[in-house]
Backbone of each chain as nested JSON, in Angstrom:
{
  "chains": [
    {"id": "A", "residues": [
      {"number": 1, "name": "MET", "atoms": {"N": [25.798, 137.238, -35.682], "CA": [25.086, 137.997, -34.666], "C": [25.281, 137.373, -33.302]}},
      {"number": 2, "name": "ALA", "atoms": {"N": [24.6, 136.271, -33.041], "CA": [24.818, 135.614, -31.752], "C": [26.22, 135.014, -31.749]}},
      {"number": 3, "name": "LYS", "atoms": {"N": [26.874, 135.095, -30.592], "CA": [28.204, 134.496, -30.47], "C": [28.119, 132.987, -30.574]}},
      {"number": 4, "name": "GLY", "atoms": {"N": [29.188, 132.405, -31.046], "CA": [29.29, 130.942, -31.023], "C": [28.53, 130.302, -32.154]}},
      {"number": 5, "name": "ARG", "atoms": {"N": [28.629, 128.993, -32.18], "CA": [28.085, 128.216, -33.269], "C": [26.622, 127.907, -32.976]}},
      {"number": 6, "name": "SER", "atoms": {"N": [25.828, 127.92, -34.02], "CA": [24.435, 127.522, -33.848], "C": [24.344, 126.019, -34.021]}},
      {"number": 7, "name": "LEU", "atoms": {"N": [23.836, 125.352, -33.007], "CA": [23.643, 123.905, -33.104], "C": [22.359, 123.598, -33.832]}},
      {"number": 8, "name": "ILE", "atoms": {"N": [21.41, 124.484, -33.663], "CA": [20.06, 124.126, -34.061], "C": [19.766, 124.423, -35.526]}},
      {"number": 9, "name": "SER", "atoms": {"N": [20.461, 125.382, -36.121], "CA": [20.121, 125.733, -37.505], "C": [20.359, 124.587, -38.495]}},
      {"number": 10, "name": "PRO", "atoms": {"N": [21.526, 123.911, -38.451], "CA": [21.705, 122.779, -39.377], "C": [20.71, 121.653, -39.075]}},
      {"number": 11, "name": "ALA", "atoms": {"N": [20.427, 121.424, -37.808], "CA": [19.474, 120.368, -37.441], "C": [18.07, 120.751, -37.889]}},
      {"number": 12, "name": "PHE", "atoms": {"N": [17.757, 122.032, -37.834], "CA": [16.461, 122.485, -38.328], "C": [16.343, 122.192, -39.815]}},
      {"number": 13, "name": "GLY", "atoms": {"N": [17.425, 122.438, -40.539], "CA": [17.439, 122.123, -41.967], "C": [17.177, 120.649, -42.23]}},
      {"number": 14, "name": "GLN", "atoms": {"N": [17.796, 119.795, -41.426], "CA": [17.557, 118.349, -41.548], "C": [16.089, 118.022, -41.294]}},
      {"number": 15, "name": "ALA", "atoms": {"N": [15.543, 118.654, -40.267], "CA": [14.14, 118.401, -39.908], "C": [13.205, 118.801, -41.055]}},
      {"number": 16, "name": "VAL", "atoms": {"N": [13.494, 119.93, -41.667], "CA": [12.658, 120.393, -42.789], "C": [12.763, 119.409, -43.95]}},
      {"number": 17, "name": "ARG", "atoms": {"N": [13.993, 119.014, -44.257], "CA": [14.198, 118.079, -45.379], "C": [13.437, 116.775, -45.122]}},
      {"number": 18, "name": "GLU", "atoms": {"N": [13.568, 116.281, -43.903], "CA": [12.894, 115.039, -43.47], "C": [11.377, 115.141, -43.692]}},
      {"number": 19, "name": "LEU", "atoms": {"N": [10.8, 116.211, -43.184], "CA": [9.343, 116.39, -43.281], "C": [8.899, 116.662, -44.718]}},
      {"number": 20, "name": "ARG", "atoms": {"N": [9.708, 117.4, -45.449], "CA": [9.382, 117.7, -46.847], "C": [9.338, 116.413, -47.668]}},
      {"number": 21, "name": "ILE", "atoms": {"N": [10.343, 115.561, -47.477], "CA": [10.412, 114.312, -48.243], "C": [9.268, 113.385, -47.828]}},
      {"number": 22, "name": "LYS", "atoms": {"N": [9.02, 113.323, -46.51], "CA": [7.9, 112.53, -45.992], "C": [6.578, 112.961, -46.632]}},
      {"number": 23, "name": "ALA", "atoms": {"N": [6.449, 114.276, -46.871], "CA": [5.219, 114.806, -47.472], "C": [5.228, 114.675, -48.992]}},
      {"number": 24, "name": "GLY", "atoms": {"N": [6.324, 114.16, -49.542], "CA": [6.41, 113.978, -50.991], "C": [6.508, 115.283, -51.761]}},
      {"number": 25, "name": "LEU", "atoms": {"N": [7.104, 116.284, -51.148], "CA": [7.2, 117.603, -51.788], "C": [8.616, 117.864, -52.298]}},
      {"number": 26, "name": "SER", "atoms": {"N": [8.714, 118.507, -53.454], "CA": [10.01, 119.006, -53.937], "C": [10.305, 120.325, -53.217]}},
      {"number": 27, "name": "GLN", "atoms": {"N": [11.569, 120.751, -53.276], "CA": [11.904, 122.067, -52.699], "C": [11.091, 123.153, -53.399]}},
      {"number": 28, "name": "GLU", "atoms": {"N": [10.905, 122.975, -54.706], "CA": [10.157, 123.976, -55.475], "C": [8.706, 124.056, -54.986]}},
      {"number": 29, "name": "ARG", "atoms": {"N": [8.098, 122.894, -54.777], "CA": [6.698, 122.871, -54.333], "C": [6.573, 123.435, -52.91]}},
      {"number": 30, "name": "LEU", "atoms": {"N": [7.532, 123.09, -52.05], "CA": [7.514, 123.653, -50.692], "C": [7.688, 125.17, -50.761]}},
      {"number": 31, "name": "GLY", "atoms": {"N": [8.473, 125.611, -51.72], "CA": [8.631, 127.048, -51.935], "C": [7.313, 127.712, -52.297]}},
      {"number": 32, "name": "GLU", "atoms": {"N": [6.574, 127.077, -53.197], "CA": [5.268, 127.632, -53.592], "C": [4.314, 127.673, -52.401]}},
      {"number": 33, "name": "LEU", "atoms": {"N": [4.308, 126.6, -51.637], "CA": [3.37, 126.509, -50.503], "C": [3.711, 127.486, -49.381]}},
      {"number": 34, "name": "SER", "atoms": {"N": [4.991, 127.753, -49.202], "CA": [5.433, 128.572, -48.064], "C": [5.658, 130.032, -48.444]}},
      {"number": 35, "name": "GLY", "atoms": {"N": [5.757, 130.298, -49.741], "CA": [6.079, 131.66, -50.154], "C": [7.562, 131.978, -50.033]}},
      {"number": 36, "name": "LEU", "atoms": {"N": [8.384, 130.948, -49.833], "CA": [9.838, 131.137, -49.745], "C": [10.47, 130.668, -51.054]}},
      {"number": 37, "name": "HIS", "atoms": {"N": [11.604, 131.236, -51.398], "CA": [12.274, 130.829, -52.637], "C": [12.909, 129.459, -52.452]}},
      {"number": 38, "name": "ARG", "atoms": {"N": [12.862, 128.651, -53.493], "CA": [13.398, 127.279, -53.365], "C": [14.898, 127.265, -53.077]}},
      {"number": 39, "name": "THR", "atoms": {"N": [15.622, 128.289, -53.542], "CA": [17.064, 128.304, -53.233], "C": [17.28, 128.64, -51.746]}},
      {"number": 40, "name": "TYR", "atoms": {"N": [16.39, 129.45, -51.212], "CA": [16.445, 129.749, -49.766], "C": [16.172, 128.47, -48.974]}},
      {"number": 41, "name": "ILE", "atoms": {"N": [15.172, 127.717, -49.409], "CA": [14.852, 126.452, -48.738], "C": [16.042, 125.488, -48.831]}},
      {"number": 42, "name": "GLY", "atoms": {"N": [16.669, 125.451, -49.993], "CA": [17.858, 124.601, -50.154], "C": [18.967, 125.003, -49.182]}},
      {"number": 43, "name": "ASP", "atoms": {"N": [19.182, 126.308, -49.04], "CA": [20.218, 126.797, -48.12], "C": [19.87, 126.464, -46.671]}},
      {"number": 44, "name": "VAL", "atoms": {"N": [18.595, 126.602, -46.326], "CA": [18.164, 126.278, -44.96], "C": [18.354, 124.784, -44.709]}},
      {"number": 45, "name": "GLU", "atoms": {"N": [17.942, 123.961, -45.668], "CA": [18.057, 122.503, -45.492], "C": [19.503, 122.06, -45.309]}},
      {"number": 46, "name": "ARG", "atoms": {"N": [20.423, 122.751, -45.99], "CA": [21.835, 122.381, -45.868], "C": [22.519, 123.086, -44.696]}},
      {"number": 47, "name": "GLY", "atoms": {"N": [21.741, 123.847, -43.926], "CA": [22.3, 124.508, -42.743], "C": [23.164, 125.709, -43.083]}},
      {"number": 48, "name": "LEU", "atoms": {"N": [23.038, 126.211, -44.313], "CA": [23.853, 127.355, -44.73], "C": [23.227, 128.671, -44.286]}},
      {"number": 49, "name": "LYS", "atoms": {"N": [21.925, 128.636, -44.077], "CA": [21.223, 129.846, -43.619], "C": [20.455, 129.517, -42.351]}},
      {"number": 50, "name": "SER", "atoms": {"N": [20.511, 130.439, -41.383], "CA": [19.676, 130.323, -40.192], "C": [18.375, 131.053, -40.507]}},
      {"number": 51, "name": "PRO", "atoms": {"N": [17.27, 130.316, -40.633], "CA": [16.03, 130.96, -41.062], "C": [15.512, 131.95, -40.025]}},
      {"number": 52, "name": "SER", "atoms": {"N": [14.783, 132.949, -40.494], "CA": [14.099, 133.833, -39.554], "C": [12.915, 133.071, -38.967]}},
      {"number": 53, "name": "LEU", "atoms": {"N": [12.45, 133.545, -37.83], "CA": [11.288, 132.918, -37.203], "C": [10.078, 132.989, -38.136]}},
      {"number": 54, "name": "LYS", "atoms": {"N": [9.999, 134.053, -38.916], "CA": [8.919, 134.198, -39.897], "C": [8.986, 133.073, -40.935]}},
      {"number": 55, "name": "ALA", "atoms": {"N": [10.198, 132.732, -41.366], "CA": [10.369, 131.638, -42.327], "C": [10.055, 130.292, -41.668]}},
      {"number": 56, "name": "VAL", "atoms": {"N": [10.436, 130.139, -40.402], "CA": [10.114, 128.905, -39.662], "C": [8.601, 128.711, -39.651]}},
      {"number": 57, "name": "GLU", "atoms": {"N": [7.9, 129.794, -39.374], "CA": [6.437, 129.755, -39.323], "C": [5.857, 129.377, -40.691]}},
      {"number": 58, "name": "ALA", "atoms": {"N": [6.379, 129.986, -41.747], "CA": [5.875, 129.708, -43.099], "C": [6.132, 128.25, -43.486]}},
      {"number": 59, "name": "LEU", "atoms": {"N": [7.297, 127.732, -43.13], "CA": [7.629, 126.335, -43.431], "C": [6.728, 125.387, -42.63]}},
      {"number": 60, "name": "ALA", "atoms": {"N": [6.513, 125.706, -41.363], "CA": [5.656, 124.863, -40.522], "C": [4.242, 124.798, -41.112]}},
      {"number": 61, "name": "ARG", "atoms": {"N": [3.694, 125.94, -41.464], "CA": [2.348, 125.978, -42.067], "C": [2.291, 125.11, -43.319]}},
      {"number": 62, "name": "ALA", "atoms": {"N": [3.31, 125.279, -44.176], "CA": [3.324, 124.556, -45.455], "C": [3.464, 123.055, -45.233]}},
      {"number": 63, "name": "LEU", "atoms": {"N": [4.092, 122.673, -44.121], "CA": [4.299, 121.255, -43.818], "C": [3.212, 120.697, -42.898]}},
      {"number": 64, "name": "GLY", "atoms": {"N": [2.233, 121.548, -42.556], "CA": [1.122, 121.095, -41.719], "C": [1.531, 120.809, -40.281]}},
      {"number": 65, "name": "ARG", "atoms": {"N": [2.527, 121.556, -39.784], "CA": [3.01, 121.382, -38.416], "C": [2.934, 122.701, -37.677]}},
      {"number": 66, "name": "LYS", "atoms": {"N": [3.083, 122.604, -36.366], "CA": [3.253, 123.826, -35.597], "C": [4.741, 124.156, -35.546]}},
      {"number": 67, "name": "PRO", "atoms": {"N": [5.074, 125.447, -35.473], "CA": [6.5, 125.809, -35.431], "C": [7.285, 125.04, -34.371]}},
      {"number": 68, "name": "HIS", "atoms": {"N": [6.717, 124.886, -33.176], "CA": [7.499, 124.252, -32.112], "C": [7.793, 122.78, -32.421]}},
      {"number": 69, "name": "GLU", "atoms": {"N": [6.945, 122.15, -33.261], "CA": [7.203, 120.745, -33.614], "C": [8.486, 120.625, -34.437]}},
      {"number": 70, "name": "LEU", "atoms": {"N": [8.695, 121.576, -35.337], "CA": [9.937, 121.571, -36.12], "C": [11.15, 121.828, -35.225]}},
      {"number": 71, "name": "ILE", "atoms": {"N": [10.941, 122.705, -34.244], "CA": [12.055, 123.062, -33.348], "C": [12.393, 121.884, -32.432]}},
      {"number": 72, "name": "VAL", "atoms": {"N": [11.367, 121.207, -31.94], "CA": [11.595, 120.027, -31.089], "C": [12.395, 118.981, -31.87]}},
      {"number": 73, "name": "ARG", "atoms": {"N": [12.013, 118.762, -33.122], "CA": [12.725, 117.776, -33.949], "C": [14.178, 118.215, -34.165]}},
      {"number": 74, "name": "ALA", "atoms": {"N": [14.361, 119.516, -34.375], "CA": [15.726, 120.033, -34.559], "C": [16.55, 119.869, -33.282]}},
      {"number": 75, "name": "GLU", "atoms": {"N": [15.922, 120.071, -32.136], "CA": [16.633, 119.861, -30.861], "C": [17.041, 118.399, -30.728]}},
      {"number": 76, "name": "GLN", "atoms": {"N": [16.146, 117.502, -31.087], "CA": [16.462, 116.067, -31.023], "C": [17.646, 115.744, -31.929]}},
      {"number": 77, "name": "LEU", "atoms": {"N": [17.566, 116.222, -33.16], "CA": [18.609, 115.903, -34.145], "C": [19.967, 116.511, -33.761]}},
      {"number": 78, "name": "SER", "atoms": {"N": [19.931, 117.639, -33.074], "CA": [21.181, 118.322, -32.733], "C": [21.723, 117.882, -31.382]}},
      {"number": 79, "name": "GLY", "atoms": {"N": [20.915, 117.119, -30.628], "CA": [21.334, 116.769, -29.269], "C": [21.436, 118.005, -28.384]}},
      {"number": 80, "name": "TRP", "atoms": {"N": [20.547, 118.972, -28.633], "CA": [20.551, 120.253, -27.883], "C": [20.432, 120.006, -26.396]}},
      {"number": 81, "name": "ARG", "atoms": {"N": [21.246, 120.744, -25.643], "CA": [21.097, 120.688, -24.188], "C": [21.579, 122.009, -23.613]}}
    ]},
    {"id": "B", "residues": [
      {"number": 1, "name": "MET", "atoms": {"N": [10.095, 138.165, -46.859], "CA": [10.462, 136.903, -47.481], "C": [9.261, 135.977, -47.555]}},
      {"number": 2, "name": "ALA", "atoms": {"N": [8.831, 135.428, -46.41], "CA": [7.631, 134.589, -46.454], "C": [6.434, 135.493, -46.732]}},
      {"number": 3, "name": "LYS", "atoms": {"N": [5.493, 134.976, -47.498], "CA": [4.279, 135.742, -47.776], "C": [3.459, 135.903, -46.507]}},
      {"number": 4, "name": "GLY", "atoms": {"N": [2.715, 136.978, -46.437], "CA": [1.739, 137.137, -45.367], "C": [2.389, 137.61, -44.082]}},
      {"number": 5, "name": "ARG", "atoms": {"N": [1.546, 137.805, -43.112], "CA": [1.929, 138.372, -41.85], "C": [2.464, 137.267, -40.947]}},
      {"number": 6, "name": "SER", "atoms": {"N": [3.479, 137.602, -40.179], "CA": [3.972, 136.65, -39.188], "C": [3.188, 136.848, -37.905]}},
      {"number": 7, "name": "LEU", "atoms": {"N": [2.56, 135.78, -37.445], "CA": [1.835, 135.857, -36.189], "C": [2.777, 135.658, -35.017]}},
      {"number": 8, "name": "ILE", "atoms": {"N": [3.806, 134.869, -35.274], "CA": [4.572, 134.382, -34.147], "C": [5.691, 135.324, -33.728]}},
      {"number": 9, "name": "SER", "atoms": {"N": [6.195, 136.135, -34.65], "CA": [7.335, 136.982, -34.286], "C": [7.002, 137.991, -33.189]}},
      {"number": 10, "name": "PRO", "atoms": {"N": [5.881, 138.729, -33.282], "CA": [5.558, 139.653, -32.189], "C": [5.294, 138.902, -30.88]}},
      {"number": 11, "name": "ALA", "atoms": {"N": [4.66, 137.734, -30.986], "CA": [4.378, 136.947, -29.786], "C": [5.673, 136.401, -29.189]}},
      {"number": 12, "name": "PHE", "atoms": {"N": [6.621, 136.071, -30.056], "CA": [7.925, 135.624, -29.562], "C": [8.581, 136.757, -28.771]}},
      {"number": 13, "name": "GLY", "atoms": {"N": [8.48, 137.955, -29.28], "CA": [9.023, 139.111, -28.566], "C": [8.408, 139.27, -27.187]}},
      {"number": 14, "name": "GLN", "atoms": {"N": [7.086, 139.086, -27.123], "CA": [6.403, 139.152, -25.826], "C": [6.926, 138.077, -24.883]}},
      {"number": 15, "name": "ALA", "atoms": {"N": [7.118, 136.873, -25.436], "CA": [7.594, 135.749, -24.626], "C": [8.988, 136.039, -24.069]}},
      {"number": 16, "name": "VAL", "atoms": {"N": [9.843, 136.616, -24.903], "CA": [11.198, 136.947, -24.44], "C": [11.137, 137.998, -23.343]}},
      {"number": 17, "name": "ARG", "atoms": {"N": [10.331, 139.032, -23.572], "CA": [10.22, 140.099, -22.565], "C": [9.726, 139.538, -21.23]}},
      {"number": 18, "name": "GLU", "atoms": {"N": [8.715, 138.694, -21.326], "CA": [8.122, 138.046, -20.151], "C": [9.192, 137.284, -19.352]}},
      {"number": 19, "name": "LEU", "atoms": {"N": [9.929, 136.445, -20.056], "CA": [10.94, 135.603, -19.389], "C": [12.118, 136.433, -18.89]}},
      {"number": 20, "name": "ARG", "atoms": {"N": [12.466, 137.474, -19.655], "CA": [13.582, 138.334, -19.243], "C": [13.249, 139.051, -17.944]}},
      {"number": 21, "name": "ILE", "atoms": {"N": [12.027, 139.581, -17.873], "CA": [11.624, 140.322, -16.674], "C": [11.502, 139.366, -15.483]}},
      {"number": 22, "name": "LYS", "atoms": {"N": [10.941, 138.193, -15.744], "CA": [10.836, 137.151, -14.716], "C": [12.213, 136.802, -14.149]}},
      {"number": 23, "name": "ALA", "atoms": {"N": [13.221, 136.804, -15.018], "CA": [14.586, 136.469, -14.601], "C": [15.309, 137.675, -14.0]}},
      {"number": 24, "name": "GLY", "atoms": {"N": [14.626, 138.817, -13.979], "CA": [15.216, 140.024, -13.405], "C": [16.37, 140.591, -14.221]}},
      {"number": 25, "name": "LEU", "atoms": {"N": [16.325, 140.387, -15.531], "CA": [17.409, 140.849, -16.396], "C": [16.999, 142.1, -17.17]}},
      {"number": 26, "name": "SER", "atoms": {"N": [17.939, 143.021, -17.333], "CA": [17.728, 144.155, -18.25], "C": [17.99, 143.676, -19.673]}},
      {"number": 27, "name": "GLN", "atoms": {"N": [17.554, 144.468, -20.656], "CA": [17.856, 144.134, -22.054], "C": [19.374, 144.093, -22.258]}},
      {"number": 28, "name": "GLU", "atoms": {"N": [20.058, 145.011, -21.57], "CA": [21.51, 145.071, -21.704], "C": [22.159, 143.79, -21.174]}},
      {"number": 29, "name": "ARG", "atoms": {"N": [21.685, 143.335, -20.011], "CA": [22.263, 142.128, -19.405], "C": [21.952, 140.897, -20.261]}},
      {"number": 30, "name": "LEU", "atoms": {"N": [20.721, 140.832, -20.781], "CA": [20.366, 139.71, -21.664], "C": [21.235, 139.762, -22.927]}},
      {"number": 31, "name": "GLY", "atoms": {"N": [21.545, 140.969, -23.361], "CA": [22.445, 141.126, -24.507], "C": [23.823, 140.539, -24.212]}},
      {"number": 32, "name": "GLU", "atoms": {"N": [24.348, 140.852, -23.023], "CA": [25.665, 140.318, -22.642], "C": [25.627, 138.795, -22.577]}},
      {"number": 33, "name": "LEU", "atoms": {"N": [24.576, 138.268, -21.994], "CA": [24.477, 136.815, -21.805], "C": [24.288, 136.066, -23.129]}},
      {"number": 34, "name": "SER", "atoms": {"N": [23.616, 136.709, -24.066], "CA": [23.264, 136.015, -25.319], "C": [24.214, 136.337, -26.466]}},
      {"number": 35, "name": "GLY", "atoms": {"N": [25.022, 137.385, -26.293], "CA": [25.882, 137.812, -27.388], "C": [25.138, 138.604, -28.455]}},
      {"number": 36, "name": "LEU", "atoms": {"N": [23.918, 139.029, -28.147], "CA": [23.131, 139.84, -29.081], "C": [23.152, 141.294, -28.604]}},
      {"number": 37, "name": "HIS", "atoms": {"N": [22.995, 142.219, -29.525], "CA": [23.005, 143.627, -29.145], "C": [21.688, 143.987, -28.462]}},
      {"number": 38, "name": "ARG", "atoms": {"N": [21.765, 144.839, -27.45], "CA": [20.541, 145.17, -26.703], "C": [19.497, 145.866, -27.582]}},
      {"number": 39, "name": "THR", "atoms": {"N": [19.938, 146.611, -28.593], "CA": [18.935, 147.25, -29.467], "C": [18.238, 146.193, -30.335]}},
      {"number": 40, "name": "TYR", "atoms": {"N": [18.973, 145.159, -30.697], "CA": [18.364, 144.042, -31.441], "C": [17.329, 143.352, -30.551]}},
      {"number": 41, "name": "ILE", "atoms": {"N": [17.686, 143.124, -29.304], "CA": [16.751, 142.5, -28.363], "C": [15.504, 143.371, -28.191]}},
      {"number": 42, "name": "GLY", "atoms": {"N": [15.713, 144.677, -28.102], "CA": [14.574, 145.594, -28.006], "C": [13.666, 145.478, -29.229]}},
      {"number": 43, "name": "ASP", "atoms": {"N": [14.263, 145.415, -30.405], "CA": [13.478, 145.293, -31.644], "C": [12.722, 143.965, -31.686]}},
      {"number": 44, "name": "VAL", "atoms": {"N": [13.375, 142.904, -31.246], "CA": [12.72, 141.586, -31.209], "C": [11.556, 141.62, -30.213]}},
      {"number": 45, "name": "GLU", "atoms": {"N": [11.794, 142.186, -29.032], "CA": [10.739, 142.227, -28.009], "C": [9.522, 143.009, -28.483]}},
      {"number": 46, "name": "ARG", "atoms": {"N": [9.762, 144.052, -29.272], "CA": [8.634, 144.858, -29.772], "C": [8.047, 144.305, -31.063]}},
      {"number": 47, "name": "GLY", "atoms": {"N": [8.583, 143.16, -31.512], "CA": [8.03, 142.532, -32.717], "C": [8.438, 143.23, -33.995]}},
      {"number": 48, "name": "LEU", "atoms": {"N": [9.458, 144.081, -33.928], "CA": [9.898, 144.825, -35.107], "C": [10.845, 143.995, -35.963]}},
      {"number": 49, "name": "LYS", "atoms": {"N": [11.499, 143.022, -35.328], "CA": [12.415, 142.138, -36.064], "C": [12.001, 140.698, -35.82]}},
      {"number": 50, "name": "SER", "atoms": {"N": [12.029, 139.912, -36.898], "CA": [11.824, 138.473, -36.774], "C": [13.203, 137.858, -36.553]}},
      {"number": 51, "name": "PRO", "atoms": {"N": [13.473, 137.329, -35.353], "CA": [14.826, 136.849, -35.06], "C": [15.195, 135.648, -35.911]}},
      {"number": 52, "name": "SER", "atoms": {"N": [16.477, 135.494, -36.157], "CA": [16.939, 134.262, -36.803], "C": [16.863, 133.133, -35.777]}},
      {"number": 53, "name": "LEU", "atoms": {"N": [16.832, 131.91, -36.299], "CA": [16.8, 130.753, -35.404], "C": [18.037, 130.737, -34.509]}},
      {"number": 54, "name": "LYS", "atoms": {"N": [19.141, 131.21, -35.043], "CA": [20.378, 131.3, -34.265], "C": [20.196, 132.246, -33.067]}},
      {"number": 55, "name": "ALA", "atoms": {"N": [19.493, 133.353, -33.301], "CA": [19.226, 134.301, -32.217], "C": [18.237, 133.702, -31.22]}},
      {"number": 56, "name": "VAL", "atoms": {"N": [17.25, 132.952, -31.717], "CA": [16.295, 132.268, -30.828], "C": [17.061, 131.338, -29.891]}},
      {"number": 57, "name": "GLU", "atoms": {"N": [18.006, 130.615, -30.462], "CA": [18.817, 129.68, -29.684], "C": [19.645, 130.42, -28.622]}},
      {"number": 58, "name": "ALA", "atoms": {"N": [20.261, 131.517, -29.018], "CA": [21.096, 132.291, -28.089], "C": [20.25, 132.864, -26.952]}},
      {"number": 59, "name": "LEU", "atoms": {"N": [19.049, 133.337, -27.276], "CA": [18.157, 133.894, -26.246], "C": [17.686, 132.788, -25.301]}},
      {"number": 60, "name": "ALA", "atoms": {"N": [17.363, 131.634, -25.874], "CA": [16.906, 130.512, -25.046], "C": [18.002, 130.109, -24.053]}},
      {"number": 61, "name": "ARG", "atoms": {"N": [19.217, 129.944, -24.546], "CA": [20.336, 129.59, -23.664], "C": [20.489, 130.605, -22.539]}},
      {"number": 62, "name": "ALA", "atoms": {"N": [20.447, 131.9, -22.91], "CA": [20.665, 132.967, -21.925], "C": [19.544, 132.992, -20.89]}},
      {"number": 63, "name": "LEU", "atoms": {"N": [18.353, 132.547, -21.288], "CA": [17.198, 132.553, -20.381], "C": [17.019, 131.201, -19.694]}},
      {"number": 64, "name": "GLY", "atoms": {"N": [17.927, 130.255, -19.968], "CA": [17.872, 128.945, -19.303], "C": [16.704, 128.095, -19.773]}},
      {"number": 65, "name": "ARG", "atoms": {"N": [16.33, 128.249, -21.034], "CA": [15.213, 127.492, -21.613], "C": [15.687, 126.761, -22.848]}},
      {"number": 66, "name": "LYS", "atoms": {"N": [14.851, 125.832, -23.314], "CA": [15.099, 125.246, -24.617], "C": [14.391, 126.099, -25.675]}},
      {"number": 67, "name": "PRO", "atoms": {"N": [14.946, 126.148, -26.882], "CA": [14.314, 126.975, -27.923], "C": [12.82, 126.686, -28.075]}},
      {"number": 68, "name": "HIS", "atoms": {"N": [12.44, 125.411, -28.07], "CA": [11.025, 125.116, -28.331], "C": [10.114, 125.65, -27.221]}},
      {"number": 69, "name": "GLU", "atoms": {"N": [10.655, 125.822, -26.014], "CA": [9.824, 126.362, -24.927], "C": [9.427, 127.809, -25.221]}},
      {"number": 70, "name": "LEU", "atoms": {"N": [10.355, 128.564, -25.774], "CA": [10.044, 129.954, -26.151], "C": [9.019, 129.977, -27.29]}},
      {"number": 71, "name": "ILE", "atoms": {"N": [9.161, 129.018, -28.199], "CA": [8.261, 128.977, -29.362], "C": [6.853, 128.555, -28.924]}},
      {"number": 72, "name": "VAL", "atoms": {"N": [6.779, 127.585, -28.016], "CA": [5.471, 127.156, -27.494], "C": [4.768, 128.343, -26.837]}},
      {"number": 73, "name": "ARG", "atoms": {"N": [5.522, 129.093, -26.048], "CA": [4.928, 130.257, -25.374], "C": [4.455, 131.29, -26.411]}},
      {"number": 74, "name": "ALA", "atoms": {"N": [5.253, 131.477, -27.447], "CA": [4.874, 132.425, -28.506], "C": [3.618, 131.94, -29.236]}},
      {"number": 75, "name": "GLU", "atoms": {"N": [3.509, 130.643, -29.459], "CA": [2.299, 130.098, -30.091], "C": [1.08, 130.359, -29.207]}},
      {"number": 76, "name": "GLN", "atoms": {"N": [1.255, 130.147, -27.91], "CA": [0.145, 130.407, -26.97], "C": [-0.272, 131.871, -27.029]}},
      {"number": 77, "name": "LEU", "atoms": {"N": [0.703, 132.761, -26.956], "CA": [0.408, 134.193, -26.926], "C": [-0.215, 134.672, -28.233]}},
      {"number": 78, "name": "SER", "atoms": {"N": [0.141, 134.028, -29.334], "CA": [-0.362, 134.479, -30.646], "C": [-1.658, 133.774, -31.038]}},
      {"number": 79, "name": "GLY", "atoms": {"N": [-2.047, 132.751, -30.266], "CA": [-3.208, 131.966, -30.671], "C": [-2.957, 131.239, -31.984]}},
      {"number": 80, "name": "TRP", "atoms": {"N": [-1.727, 130.804, -32.192], "CA": [-1.325, 130.121, -33.439], "C": [-2.175, 128.893, -33.691]}},
      {"number": 81, "name": "ARG", "atoms": {"N": [-2.587, 128.758, -34.948], "CA": [-3.265, 127.517, -35.31], "C": [-3.055, 127.263, -36.796]}}
    ]}
  ]
}
């Protein structure tokens, strides 16, 4: 859809994985908490899927964060500018 | 996909519309700048589509913002908590 490469989607996946592991959650458990399928979460974590904003929101809620906190972390990890 | 209603997607649309108008851009021009179709931008602005993170990134670049700035504004507009 958008032209060019997404810098932030793979970094967002890293951020989710980081926070999920910090919270001691499996992908399956994060799936239950967020209402997302664990294979979808796996794809997002590996940067294979660019999540919808709705999924970002669901993941943030399940991880006890605000959506923008996940995005800020993804910007840091990606060196976004 | 995610269970429940998305609070942030319609608010994100409002945030994009706000910034687009502030920048004096038409939906068509924002489409050219972001590589997204103007009808997609219209759907996002009206909260009919939850944009992918890749689209959020493309819109942020085109509007001269960082992705998290758009998300913070959407959280404010939606009263996210």
